[in-house]
C-alpha positions, -999 to +999 in steps of 0.1 A: -770-247-421-762-279-437-785-307-438-757-334-434-764-362-409-740-360-378-731-395-363-734-392-324-736-420-300-765-423-276-747-412-245-735-377-270-769-374-276-781-375-244-756-351-232-759-324-257-800-328-252-795-320-215-773-291-223-800-275-246-824-284-222-806-265-197-801-235-218-838-231-223-853-239-190-828-220-167-800-198-188-827-180-209-848-172-178-820-158-159-810-136-185-841-124-192-848-116-155-811-098-158-820-080-186-854-066-170-834-055-142-809-039-160-836-020-181-852-008-148-819+012-140-830+038-171-810+053-199-799+019-218-771+037-239-747+036-212-760+008-189-733-016-187-755-047-169-781-042-200-755-047-227-738-076-208-771-093-202-783-088-245-749-102-249-753-131-229-787-135-243-769-135-278-743-162-271-772-183-254-795-184-282-765-188-307-756-223-290-792-231-285-797-229-323-763-247-331-776-276-303-807-279-322-793-283-355-768-307-345-797-324-323-821-328-355-794-339-375-781-366-353-777-399-366-777-414-329-759-450-331-763-472-299-725-488-301-733-515-277-752-532-304-721-528-328-695-555-334-669-565-361-634-573-360-623-537-379-621-506-363-652-482-369-674-456-356-682-460-321-655-486-311-634-482-278-596-492-291-568-500-273-536-490-284-498-492-278-474-465-292-451-485-307-418-460-297-426-457-262-447-484-250-473-458-238-508-476-238-538-453-241-574-463-253-600-442-271-637-445-280-642-432-314-670-406-315-692-377-334-672-343-339-693-329-309-690-355-281-653-357-285-633-348-253-596-360-247-597-358-214-626-383-213-607-406-237-632-397-266-619-389-300-632-374-331-641-398-363-626-374-379-597-368-358-562-375-376-559-412-351-596-420-356-590-419-395-559-441-392-573-462-372-607-471-393-609-503-408-580-520-394-580-550-372-569-558-336-530-565-343-522-543-373-504-507-363-515-475-376-492-446-388-505-410-375-492-378-386-493-359-355-482-319-348-454-339-331-444-359-363-452-392-372-463-420-346-469-456-349-499-473-325-505-512-322-541-520-319-545-543-290-577-544-282-614-534-298-643-533-279-680-526-284-697-512-255 
């Protein structure tokens, strides 16, 4: 495992902490119970419930380990305390597609908390990398799988 710091917003840290708590306090005991019940059925070599529960346990523990690792390396950034005229981690950016006039709004967050449906893009995504360092009023060229796009930066917010 890497010791590299992972940038994360305060909200993202809280979401991952809640998931870790749920996995440890709800999922882990539920899986242990399922294993105990399956064991009671006898012969483990042909016991599908037992093997399914053991597989669930492995996946749950892997996720717990992954979350503990990420949270231990989190560099938590309170985005509402940030400011500036140029785009950086934590900025909420309003853009307009210069070809289609479609308006979009994204918050630049850490890799673990990115969710396009929630309007959160990863700091390492192509669009975020194209936007970093640019001020309001400039354009950013982004190479996407659908080809190059040009976005005008209409607003930069810190919230």
